[in-house]
Backbone as XML, in Angstrom:
<?xml version="1.0"?>
<chain id="A" units="angstrom">
  <residue number="1" name="MET">
    <atom name="N" x="-2.532" y="-9.304" z="2.486"/>
    <atom name="CA" x="-2.632" y="-8.197" z="3.412"/>
    <atom name="C" x="-1.345" y="-8.153" z="4.221"/>
  </residue>
  <residue number="2" name="SER">
    <atom name="N" x="-0.932" y="-6.949" z="4.584"/>
    <atom name="CA" x="0.295" y="-6.748" z="5.324"/>
    <atom name="C" x="0.077" y="-5.644" z="6.342"/>
  </residue>
  <residue number="3" name="ALA">
    <atom name="N" x="0.817" y="-5.684" z="7.436"/>
    <atom name="CA" x="0.734" y="-4.633" z="8.446"/>
    <atom name="C" x="2.035" y="-3.855" z="8.454"/>
  </residue>
  <residue number="4" name="ALA">
    <atom name="N" x="1.947" y="-2.559" z="8.679"/>
    <atom name="CA" x="3.137" y="-1.710" z="8.726"/>
    <atom name="C" x="3.010" y="-0.753" z="9.902"/>
  </residue>
  <residue number="5" name="ALA">
    <atom name="N" x="4.117" y="-0.472" z="10.528"/>
    <atom name="CA" x="4.151" y="0.501" z="11.619"/>
    <atom name="C" x="4.605" y="1.847" z="11.074"/>
  </residue>
  <residue number="6" name="THR">
    <atom name="N" x="4.016" y="2.904" z="11.589"/>
    <atom name="CA" x="4.418" y="4.246" z="11.151"/>
    <atom name="C" x="5.089" y="4.985" z="12.297"/>
  </residue>
  <residue number="7" name="GLY">
    <atom name="N" x="5.963" y="5.900" z="11.937"/>
    <atom name="CA" x="6.642" y="6.733" z="12.914"/>
    <atom name="C" x="5.826" y="7.965" z="13.230"/>
  </residue>
  <residue number="8" name="PRO">
    <atom name="N" x="6.353" y="8.847" z="14.095"/>
    <atom name="CA" x="5.634" y="10.069" z="14.473"/>
    <atom name="C" x="5.329" y="10.983" z="13.288"/>
  </residue>
  <residue number="9" name="ASP">
    <atom name="N" x="6.122" y="10.849" z="12.202"/>
    <atom name="CA" x="5.890" y="11.681" z="11.023"/>
    <atom name="C" x="4.815" y="11.103" z="10.106"/>
  </residue>
  <residue number="10" name="GLY">
    <atom name="N" x="4.288" y="9.912" z="10.439"/>
    <atom name="CA" x="3.231" y="9.300" z="9.640"/>
    <atom name="C" x="3.724" y="8.425" z="8.516"/>
  </residue>
  <residue number="11" name="PHE">
    <atom name="N" x="5.044" y="8.365" z="8.294"/>
    <atom name="CA" x="5.586" y="7.535" z="7.224"/>
    <atom name="C" x="5.915" y="6.139" z="7.747"/>
  </residue>
  <residue number="12" name="SER">
    <atom name="N" x="5.827" y="5.170" z="6.857"/>
    <atom name="CA" x="6.086" y="3.782" z="7.221"/>
    <atom name="C" x="7.528" y="3.596" z="7.662"/>
  </residue>
  <residue number="13" name="GLN">
    <atom name="N" x="7.728" y="2.771" z="8.682"/>
    <atom name="CA" x="9.062" y="2.471" z="9.171"/>
    <atom name="C" x="9.615" y="1.182" z="8.558"/>
  </residue>
  <residue number="14" name="ILE">
    <atom name="N" x="8.793" y="0.475" z="7.811"/>
    <atom name="CA" x="9.230" y="-0.764" z="7.164"/>
    <atom name="C" x="8.801" y="-0.734" z="5.697"/>
  </residue>
  <residue number="15" name="ASN">
    <atom name="N" x="9.446" y="-1.561" z="4.880"/>
    <atom name="CA" x="9.079" y="-1.650" z="3.471"/>
    <atom name="C" x="7.815" y="-2.479" z="3.299"/>
  </residue>
  <residue number="16" name="VAL">
    <atom name="N" x="7.028" y="-2.110" z="2.310"/>
    <atom name="CA" x="5.859" y="-2.889" z="1.912"/>
    <atom name="C" x="6.161" y="-3.439" z="0.532"/>
  </residue>
  <residue number="17" name="ILE">
    <atom name="N" x="6.037" y="-4.745" z="0.366"/>
    <atom name="CA" x="6.346" y="-5.383" z="-0.913"/>
    <atom name="C" x="5.047" y="-5.663" z="-1.658"/>
  </residue>
  <residue number="18" name="PHE">
    <atom name="N" x="4.995" y="-5.170" z="-2.889"/>
    <atom name="CA" x="3.841" y="-5.397" z="-3.769"/>
    <atom name="C" x="4.304" y="-6.300" z="-4.901"/>
  </residue>
  <residue number="19" name="GLN">
    <atom name="N" x="3.611" y="-7.399" z="-5.124"/>
    <atom name="CA" x="3.975" y="-8.322" z="-6.192"/>
    <atom name="C" x="2.747" y="-8.552" z="-7.074"/>
  </residue>
  <residue number="20" name="ALA">
    <atom name="N" x="2.802" y="-8.033" z="-8.300"/>
    <atom name="CA" x="1.701" y="-8.196" z="-9.251"/>
    <atom name="C" x="1.909" y="-9.474" z="-10.053"/>
  </residue>
  <residue number="21" name="HIS">
    <atom name="N" x="0.843" y="-10.198" z="-10.282"/>
    <atom name="CA" x="0.920" y="-11.424" z="-11.069"/>
    <atom name="C" x="0.472" y="-11.202" z="-12.512"/>
  </residue>
  <residue number="22" name="ASP">
    <atom name="N" x="-0.099" y="-10.039" z="-12.775"/>
    <atom name="CA" x="-0.584" y="-9.722" z="-14.120"/>
    <atom name="C" x="-0.278" y="-8.273" z="-14.457"/>
  </residue>
  <residue number="23" name="ILE">
    <atom name="N" x="-0.189" y="-7.981" z="-15.749"/>
    <atom name="CA" x="-0.048" y="-6.615" z="-16.228"/>
    <atom name="C" x="-1.344" y="-5.871" z="-15.915"/>
  </residue>
  <residue number="24" name="GLY">
    <atom name="N" x="-1.237" y="-4.623" z="-15.517"/>
    <atom name="CA" x="-2.435" y="-3.848" z="-15.223"/>
    <atom name="C" x="-2.126" y="-2.633" z="-14.378"/>
  </residue>
  <residue number="25" name="VAL">
    <atom name="N" x="-3.177" y="-1.972" z="-13.927"/>
    <atom name="CA" x="-3.057" y="-0.802" z="-13.062"/>
    <atom name="C" x="-3.587" y="-1.192" z="-11.689"/>
  </residue>
  <residue number="26" name="TYR">
    <atom name="N" x="-2.793" y="-0.928" z="-10.664"/>
    <atom name="CA" x="-3.140" y="-1.313" z="-9.300"/>
    <atom name="C" x="-3.064" y="-0.101" z="-8.383"/>
  </residue>
  <residue number="27" name="ARG">
    <atom name="N" x="-3.756" y="-0.196" z="-7.265"/>
    <atom name="CA" x="-3.646" y="0.790" z="-6.186"/>
    <atom name="C" x="-3.658" y="0.020" z="-4.875"/>
  </residue>
  <residue number="28" name="LEU">
    <atom name="N" x="-2.839" y="0.448" z="-3.937"/>
    <atom name="CA" x="-2.835" y="-0.155" z="-2.617"/>
    <atom name="C" x="-3.857" y="0.563" z="-1.744"/>
  </residue>
  <residue number="29" name="ARG">
    <atom name="N" x="-4.645" y="-0.206" z="-1.021"/>
    <atom name="CA" x="-5.580" y="0.379" z="-0.069"/>
    <atom name="C" x="-4.983" y="0.214" z="1.324"/>
  </residue>
  <residue number="30" name="VAL">
    <atom name="N" x="-4.928" y="1.313" z="2.047"/>
    <atom name="CA" x="-4.371" y="1.308" z="3.393"/>
    <atom name="C" x="-5.479" y="1.634" z="4.379"/>
  </residue>
  <residue number="31" name="ASP">
    <atom name="N" x="-5.724" y="0.714" z="5.311"/>
    <atom name="CA" x="-6.712" y="0.925" z="6.373"/>
    <atom name="C" x="-5.964" y="1.312" z="7.645"/>
  </residue>
  <residue number="32" name="TYR">
    <atom name="N" x="-6.469" y="2.315" z="8.355"/>
    <atom name="CA" x="-5.788" y="2.758" z="9.571"/>
    <atom name="C" x="-6.797" y="3.360" z="10.544"/>
  </residue>
  <residue number="33" name="ASP">
    <atom name="N" x="-6.399" y="3.378" z="11.796"/>
    <atom name="CA" x="-7.214" y="3.947" z="12.861"/>
    <atom name="C" x="-6.614" y="5.301" z="13.237"/>
  </residue>
  <residue number="34" name="ASP">
    <atom name="N" x="-7.399" y="6.362" z="13.136"/>
    <atom name="CA" x="-6.934" y="7.701" z="13.472"/>
    <atom name="C" x="-7.873" y="8.300" z="14.504"/>
  </residue>
  <residue number="35" name="ARG">
    <atom name="N" x="-7.376" y="8.421" z="15.726"/>
    <atom name="CA" x="-8.171" y="8.978" z="16.831"/>
    <atom name="C" x="-9.458" y="8.194" z="17.053"/>
  </residue>
  <residue number="36" name="GLY">
    <atom name="N" x="-9.341" y="6.865" z="16.941"/>
    <atom name="CA" x="-10.485" y="6.003" z="17.215"/>
    <atom name="C" x="-11.460" y="5.857" z="16.062"/>
  </residue>
  <residue number="37" name="ILE">
    <atom name="N" x="-11.133" y="6.420" z="14.904"/>
    <atom name="CA" x="-12.021" y="6.330" z="13.737"/>
    <atom name="C" x="-11.322" y="5.502" z="12.664"/>
  </residue>
  <residue number="38" name="ASP">
    <atom name="N" x="-12.032" y="4.511" z="12.116"/>
    <atom name="CA" x="-11.480" y="3.700" z="11.032"/>
    <atom name="C" x="-11.470" y="4.511" z="9.740"/>
  </residue>
  <residue number="39" name="ASN">
    <atom name="N" x="-10.317" y="4.575" z="9.091"/>
    <atom name="CA" x="-10.153" y="5.316" z="7.846"/>
    <atom name="C" x="-9.452" y="4.447" z="6.816"/>
  </residue>
  <residue number="40" name="PHE">
    <atom name="N" x="-9.443" y="4.905" z="5.571"/>
    <atom name="CA" x="-8.665" y="4.241" z="4.539"/>
    <atom name="C" x="-8.249" y="5.269" z="3.500"/>
  </residue>
  <residue number="41" name="SER">
    <atom name="N" x="-7.154" y="4.964" z="2.817"/>
    <atom name="CA" x="-6.711" y="5.797" z="1.703"/>
    <atom name="C" x="-6.063" y="4.901" z="0.664"/>
  </residue>
  <residue number="42" name="PHE">
    <atom name="N" x="-5.910" y="5.426" z="-0.544"/>
    <atom name="CA" x="-5.346" y="4.660" z="-1.649"/>
    <atom name="C" x="-4.024" y="5.279" z="-2.097"/>
  </residue>
  <residue number="43" name="SER">
    <atom name="N" x="-3.127" y="4.419" z="-2.571"/>
    <atom name="CA" x="-1.856" y="4.885" z="-3.121"/>
    <atom name="C" x="-2.094" y="5.472" z="-4.508"/>
  </residue>
  <residue number="44" name="PRO">
    <atom name="N" x="-1.084" y="6.143" z="-5.043"/>
    <atom name="CA" x="-1.164" y="6.512" z="-6.462"/>
    <atom name="C" x="-1.225" y="5.242" z="-7.320"/>
  </residue>
  <residue number="45" name="ASN">
    <atom name="N" x="-1.563" y="5.396" z="-8.577"/>
    <atom name="CA" x="-1.612" y="4.236" z="-9.473"/>
    <atom name="C" x="-0.244" y="3.580" z="-9.587"/>
  </residue>
  <residue number="46" name="ILE">
    <atom name="N" x="-0.236" y="2.257" z="-9.558"/>
    <atom name="CA" x="0.966" y="1.460" z="-9.808"/>
    <atom name="C" x="0.720" y="0.766" z="-11.127"/>
  </residue>
  <residue number="47" name="ILE">
    <atom name="N" x="1.493" y="1.120" z="-12.147"/>
    <atom name="CA" x="1.278" y="0.586" z="-13.502"/>
    <atom name="C" x="2.306" y="-0.490" z="-13.793"/>
  </residue>
  <residue number="48" name="VAL">
    <atom name="N" x="1.823" y="-1.696" z="-14.032"/>
    <atom name="CA" x="2.693" y="-2.842" z="-14.350"/>
    <atom name="C" x="2.582" y="-3.071" z="-15.848"/>
  </residue>
  <residue number="49" name="ILE">
    <atom name="N" x="3.704" y="-2.902" z="-16.580"/>
    <atom name="CA" x="3.660" y="-2.993" z="-18.034"/>
    <atom name="C" x="4.290" y="-4.278" z="-18.581"/>
  </residue>
  <residue number="50" name="SER">
    <atom name="N" x="4.977" y="-5.025" z="-17.718"/>
    <atom name="CA" x="5.525" y="-6.320" z="-18.148"/>
    <atom name="C" x="5.739" y="-7.160" z="-16.908"/>
  </residue>
  <residue number="51" name="HIS">
    <atom name="N" x="5.985" y="-8.445" z="-17.115"/>
    <atom name="CA" x="6.225" y="-9.329" z="-15.980"/>
    <atom name="C" x="7.214" y="-10.418" z="-16.385"/>
  </residue>
  <residue number="52" name="ARG">
    <atom name="N" x="7.790" y="-11.035" z="-15.400"/>
    <atom name="CA" x="8.712" y="-12.141" z="-15.671"/>
    <atom name="C" x="7.928" y="-13.396" z="-15.986"/>
  </residue>
  <residue number="53" name="ALA">
    <atom name="N" x="8.450" y="-14.194" z="-16.890"/>
    <atom name="CA" x="7.763" y="-15.440" z="-17.267"/>
    <atom name="C" x="8.061" y="-16.531" z="-16.269"/>
  </residue>
</chain>
């Protein structure tokens, strides 16, 4: 799990690093508080087709 700060435009101000250990299809789940309500959204699919040995 990682935390990221967003700017006034809603975009992340820092990089988020994703490291897959296996080939597959992944999605990042982002949990956030918007006007006092807990919300979540998912990234587009991240497709890992090979990995370093």
